[in-house]
C-alpha positions in Angstrom: 0.2 0.0 -0.1 2.8 2.5 1.1 3.8 2.2 -2.8 0.5 3.0 -4.0 0.7 6.2 -1.8 4.0 7.0 -3.2 2.8 6.8 -6.6 0.0 9.1 -5.9 2.1 11.5 -4.0 5.1 11.7 -6.4 3.9 10.9 -9.9 2.8 14.0 -11.4 0.3 12.5 -13.7 -1.7 11.9 -10.7 -2.4 15.2 -10.1 -4.2 15.8 -13.8 -6.6 12.9 -12.5 -7.1 14.0 -9.0 -6.9 17.4 -7.1 -4.5 18.2 -4.1 -7.4 17.7 -1.8 -8.4 14.6 -3.2 -4.8 13.1 -2.8 -5.1 14.0 0.8 -8.6 12.8 1.1 -7.3 9.1 -0.6 -4.3 9.0 1.8 -6.6 9.9 5.0 -9.4 7.0 4.0 -6.5 4.4 3.2 -4.7 5.4 6.4 -7.8 4.9 8.2 -8.0 8.7 9.4 -11.2 9.8 10.0 -13.1 12.0 7.4 -15.0 15.2 7.6 -18.8 14.9 6.1 -17.2 17.4 3.4 -14.7 15.0 2.5 -16.8 11.5 2.5 -19.1 13.4 -0.2 -16.2 14.2 -1.9 -14.8 10.6 -1.7 -18.4 9.3 -3.0 -19.1 11.8 -5.6 -15.6 12.3 -7.3 -13.0 10.0 -6.2 -14.6 6.6 -5.9 -15.7 6.7 -9.5 -12.5 7.6 -11.0 -11.1 4.7 -9.5 -14.5 2.5 -11.0 -13.1 3.7 -14.1 -9.8 2.9 -13.9 -10.7 -0.6 -12.9 -13.0 -1.0 -16.0 -10.2 0.2 -18.2 -7.5 -2.0 -16.9 -8.2 -4.5 -19.1 -7.7 -2.4 -21.8 -3.9 -0.9 -21.1 -2.4 -2.2 -24.2 -4.7 1.0 -26.0 -3.3 3.4 -23.9 -0.4 4.5 -25.6 -3.0 5.5 -27.9 -1.0 4.5 -31.2 -2.5 5.0 -34.5 -5.0 2.6 -35.8 -4.2 0.3 -32.9 -8.1 -0.9 -32.4 -8.1 -1.6 -36.4 -4.7 -3.6 -36.3 -6.4 -5.7 -33.4 -9.3 -6.4 -35.3 -7.6 -7.4 -38.4 -5.5 -9.9 -36.5 -8.5 -11.2 -34.7 -10.3 -11.5 -37.9 -7.3 -13.4 -39.4 -6.8 -15.9 -36.6 -10.6 -16.4 -36.7 -10.2 -17.3 -40.5 -7.4 -19.5 -40.2 -9.1 -21.6 -37.5 -12.2 -22.3 -39.7 -12.9 -25.9 -41.0 -12.2 -24.4 -44.6 -9.0 -23.1 -43.6 -6.8 -25.7 -45.3 -8.0 -24.6 -48.6 -7.3 -20.7 -48.1 -4.9 -19.2 -50.6 -4.7 -15.8 -49.1 -6.5 -13.3 -46.8 -6.4 -9.6 -48.3 -6.9 -6.4 -46.8 -8.6 -4.0 -48.7 -10.8 -0.8 -49.0 -10.6 2.7 -47.2 -8.4 1.0 -44.6 -5.4 0.2 -47.0 -5.7 3.5 -48.9 -5.7 5.1 -45.7 -9.3 7.0 -46.0 -10.9 5.7 -43.0 -13.8 7.5 -41.4 -15.7 6.7 -38.0 -18.2 4.7 -40.6 -15.6 3.0 -42.4 -15.6 -0.8 -41.8 -12.7 -3.3 -42.4 -12.9 -5.1 -45.7 -11.0 -8.4 -45.8 -11.4 -11.1 -48.8 -10.6 -14.6 -48.2 -9.4 -16.6 -51.4 -9.7 -20.2 -51.3 -7.5 -22.8 -53.7 -11.1 -24.7 -54.5 -14.6 -23.8 -52.9 -18.1 -24.6 -53.4 -20.7 -21.7 -53.3 -22.5 -23.4 -50.9 -19.4 -23.9 -48.6 -18.5 -20.0 -49.2 -21.9 -19.1 -47.8 -21.4 -21.6 -45.2 -17.9 -19.6 -44.5 -19.5 -16.2 -44.5 -22.4 -17.1 -42.3 -20.0 -18.5 -39.7 -17.1 -15.5 -40.2 -20.1 -12.6 -39.6 -21.3 -14.2 -36.6 -17.5 -14.5 -35.3 -15.7 -11.6 -36.5 -14.8 -8.4 -34.8 -17.4 -5.6 -35.2 -17.1 -3.6 -38.1 -15.2 -6.4 -39.9 -16.5 -7.3 -43.5 -15.3 -10.9 -44.7 -15.7 -11.8 -48.2 -15.2 -14.7 -50.2 -12.8 -13.5 -52.9 -13.8 -16.2 -55.4 -17.4 -15.2 -55.5 -16.7 -11.4 -55.7 -17.7 -9.7 -59.2 -14.5 -9.1 -61.3 -14.5 -5.3 -61.0 -13.9 -5.6 -57.4 -11.4 -8.3 -57.6 -9.5 -6.2 -60.0 -9.7 -3.5 -57.3 -8.3 -5.8 -54.7 -5.4 -6.7 -56.9 -4.4 -3.1 -57.5 -4.7 -1.7 -53.7 -5.1 -4.8 -51.7 -2.4 -5.7 -49.1 -2.0 -9.8 -48.5 -2.0 -10.3 -44.7 -1.9 -14.2 -45.1 -0.5 -15.9 -48.3 -0.6 -20.0 -48.1 2.6 -20.7 -49.7 2.0 -24.6 -50.0 -1.1 -24.3 -52.0 
């Protein structure tokens, strides 16, 4: 506990979250020193909600560095892993990222477009693959079967797409 109090007292970033008076209230509360009614109110109204938020945010510390596109990179990796774990994975030739993400023109409404090219796949199997993928894919990730796409879209994918997985064996 002393380490925590030391961190609160000595870390300049703590002052950006807690005011001087709040830091005193935190120390008094943790040391078991009686608080005034005003301090108790402040503890309940201001301090505990801040700590509550920090506890909720803790699982997402990997995002705290605020690297550009970190959520998108994570969604792409998660979708790639999902696709490669599918029962049709042995027939996958390539997974290609295309669309606004590749050309760096993302907006809040943009999704992540992935095209999965199979060495061989029936239309029935392709539809089943898409259904499975849609159910488990991260939010805002659109997974298409390359083999079934119109030629115009295939051409765009070939020109601007970025291969994120390629099976060298098939």
